[in-house]
DRENFIDO-217957 format. One line per field, with one value per residue (C-alpha): x, y, z; residue number from 1; residue in one letter. Coordinates in steps of 0.25 Angstrom, whole numbers, padded with zeros to 4 digits. Layout:
<nodes>
px	[X, ...]
py	[Y, ...]
pz	[Z, ...]
pos	[NUM, ...]
code	[A, ...]
</nodes>
This chain:
<nodes>
px	[0149, 0154, 0147, 0134, 0135, 0139, 0126, 0117, 0114, 0110, 0101, 0095, 0093, 0086, 0077, 0073, 0070, 0062, 0053, 0051, 0048, 0037, 0031, 0031, 0025, 0014, 0010, 0010, -0005, -0007, -0009, -0012, -0002, 0007, 0003, 0014, 0014, 0017, 0028, 0034, 0033, 0040, 0051, 0053, 0054, 0065, 0073, 0072, 0077, 0089, 0092, 0099, 0111, 0113, 0123, 0135, 0140, 0149, 0152, 0167, 0167, 0161, 0170, 0183, 0178, 0186, 0174, 0166, 0153, 0145, 0142, 0140, 0130, 0122, 0122, 0117, 0105, 0102, 0103, 0093, 0083, 0085, 0084, 0071, 0064, 0069, 0064, 0050, 0049, 0054, 0043, 0032, 0035, 0031, 0018, 0005, 0006, 0020, 0023, 0027, 0042, 0043, 0037, 0046, 0059, 0054, 0051, 0063, 0072, 0065, 0065, 0080, 0084, 0076, 0084, 0097, 0093, 0089, 0102, 0110, 0101, 0098, 0108, 0106, 0099, 0088, 0088, 0074, 0068, 0066, 0060, 0051, 0047, 0044, 0036, 0028, 0026, 0021, 0012, 0006, 0005, -0004, 0005, 0001, -0003, 0005, 0020, 0023, 0015, 0022, 0035, 0031, 0024, 0033, 0032, 0017, 0015, 0013, 0024, 0026, 0025, 0036, 0037, 0037, 0048, 0056, 0056, 0060, 0072, 0076, 0076, 0084, 0094, 0095, 0096, 0106, 0115, 0114, 0117, 0128, 0136, 0133, 0131, 0122, 0121, 0130]
py	[0008, -0005, -0002, 0001, -0012, -0020, -0015, -0018, -0003, -0005, -0016, -0009, 0004, -0005, -0011, 0003, 0008, -0004, -0002, 0013, 0009, -0001, 0010, 0019, 0009, 0006, 0021, 0025, 0024, 0036, 0028, 0036, 0040, 0029, 0025, 0025, 0010, 0009, 0019, 0010, -0002, 0004, 0010, -0003, -0010, 0000, 0000, -0016, -0017, -0007, -0013, -0025, -0017, -0014, -0025, -0028, -0041, -0045, -0041, -0044, -0035, -0024, -0025, -0024, -0012, 0001, 0010, 0015, 0008, 0017, 0028, 0019, 0011, 0023, 0030, 0017, 0016, 0030, 0029, 0017, 0026, 0037, 0028, 0021, 0034, 0042, 0031, 0031, 0046, 0047, 0037, 0043, 0057, 0054, 0049, 0056, 0057, 0055, 0049, 0059, 0060, 0060, 0046, 0041, 0047, 0042, 0028, 0026, 0031, 0022, 0010, 0011, 0013, 0000, -0007, -0002, -0008, -0021, -0022, -0020, -0030, -0040, -0038, -0032, -0044, -0041, -0026, -0026, -0033, -0021, -0011, -0022, -0027, -0013, -0010, -0023, -0020, -0006, -0010, -0022, -0019, -0007, 0003, 0007, 0021, 0033, 0035, 0020, 0017, 0029, 0023, 0008, 0012, 0024, 0020, 0022, 0035, 0048, 0058, 0067, 0056, 0059, 0045, 0039, 0048, 0047, 0032, 0031, 0041, 0033, 0020, 0026, 0031, 0019, 0010, 0018, 0019, 0005, 0000, 0010, 0006, -0009, -0012, -0024, -0036, -0047]
pz	[-0070, -0063, -0050, -0058, -0066, -0053, -0046, -0058, -0060, -0075, -0072, -0060, -0069, -0079, -0069, -0064, -0078, -0081, -0069, -0072, -0087, -0081, -0073, -0085, -0093, -0083, -0081, -0095, -0097, -0088, -0075, -0063, -0052, -0047, -0033, -0022, -0021, -0036, -0034, -0023, -0032, -0044, -0035, -0028, -0041, -0046, -0033, -0032, -0046, -0044, -0030, -0036, -0038, -0024, -0023, -0031, -0037, -0025, -0011, -0013, -0025, -0017, -0005, -0014, -0022, -0020, -0020, -0009, -0009, 0000, -0009, -0021, -0014, -0009, -0022, -0029, -0019, -0022, -0037, -0036, -0029, -0039, -0051, -0046, -0042, -0054, -0063, -0057, -0057, -0071, -0076, -0067, -0072, -0086, -0081, -0078, -0063, -0057, -0044, -0033, -0034, -0019, -0018, -0029, -0022, -0008, -0012, -0021, -0009, 0001, -0008, -0012, 0002, 0005, -0007, -0001, 0012, 0006, -0001, 0012, 0020, 0009, -0002, -0016, -0021, -0011, -0010, -0017, -0005, 0005, -0005, -0011, 0003, 0008, -0004, -0003, 0012, 0009, -0002, 0005, 0019, 0023, 0031, 0045, 0047, 0051, 0050, 0051, 0039, 0031, 0035, 0031, 0018, 0014, -0001, -0003, 0005, -0002, -0004, 0008, 0019, 0028, 0034, 0021, 0015, 0027, 0027, 0012, 0015, 0027, 0019, 0008, 0019, 0027, 0014, 0007, 0019, 0023, 0009, 0006, 0018, 0019, 0004, 0000, 0009, 0004]
pos	[1, 2, 3, 4, 5, 6, 7, 8, 9, 10, 11, 12, 13, 14, 15, 16, 17, 18, 19, 20, 21, 22, 23, 24, 25, 26, 27, 28, 29, 30, 31, 32, 33, 34, 35, 36, 37, 38, 39, 40, 41, 42, 43, 44, 45, 46, 47, 48, 49, 50, 51, 52, 53, 54, 55, 56, 57, 58, 59, 60, 61, 62, 63, 64, 65, 66, 67, 68, 69, 70, 71, 72, 73, 74, 75, 76, 77, 78, 79, 80, 81, 82, 83, 84, 85, 86, 87, 88, 89, 90, 91, 92, 93, 94, 95, 96, 97, 98, 99, 100, 101, 102, 103, 104, 105, 106, 107, 108, 109, 110, 111, 112, 113, 114, 115, 116, 117, 118, 119, 120, 121, 122, 123, 124, 125, 126, 127, 128, 129, 130, 131, 132, 133, 134, 135, 136, 137, 138, 139, 140, 141, 142, 143, 144, 145, 146, 147, 148, 149, 150, 151, 152, 153, 154, 155, 156, 157, 158, 159, 160, 161, 162, 163, 164, 165, 166, 167, 168, 169, 170, 171, 172, 173, 174, 175, 176, 177, 178, 179, 180, 181, 182, 183, 184, 185, 186]
code	[M, L, Y, A, R, S, R, Q, V, P, A, S, A, A, A, V, A, L, V, A, L, A, V, W, A, G, T, R, G, G, A, G, P, M, D, L, G, M, V, G, L, V, L, T, A, E, V, A, A, A, S, V, G, L, G, G, P, G, A, A, L, E, R, T, A, A, I, R, W, V, P, R, R, A, V, H, V, L, L, I, G, V, S, A, G, G, A, L, L, A, V, R, A, A, G, P, S, P, V, P, A, E, V, V, V, R, D, S, A, G, L, V, G, L, A, A, L, G, A, G, L, C, G, A, G, F, A, W, A, L, P, T, G, W, L, A, F, T, V, L, V, P, P, P, G, G, T, V, G, Q, V, L, G, W, M, V, F, P, P, G, T, A, A, S, T, G, T, A, W, A, L, L, A, V, G, T, V, A, Y, A, L, A, G, P, R, R]
</nodes>
């Protein structure tokens, strides 16, 4: 309980729920299927809101703790991805045309990996910067063709695109391992 409170988990969960509620309210009128750019935007907002908890109240406090931080950090990152993806899947399952689950899982995995990497590189206060920046790049810059475009624009490619899926899982693995081992930047 203390770990959850020190990492602002209740506030992060409330923010993820509010984003999901806003999506539900926006799609209640029988809107068509959510395009992949909108899925990326919603998941980025949820991951960015939850990523503020990737750092604790003080570096000295964490260094003196008698607990193993590596597994806790890794589980924390994975739970952010599960809660963001799960909230969107729950909201869209009630709608007329749900988003493909593969896209939600892929995008939430890649975005939470970017957030963990951002916490390690920039600190927990700026963990949102990498997922938000990558989303902006993906949406605003037209991707080049071929595999390079699928890697750079992994968020907006349809399900089953091997390069996009591989990029998202690689981001999750690298971000989670880097954050779990090093923790947030001080």
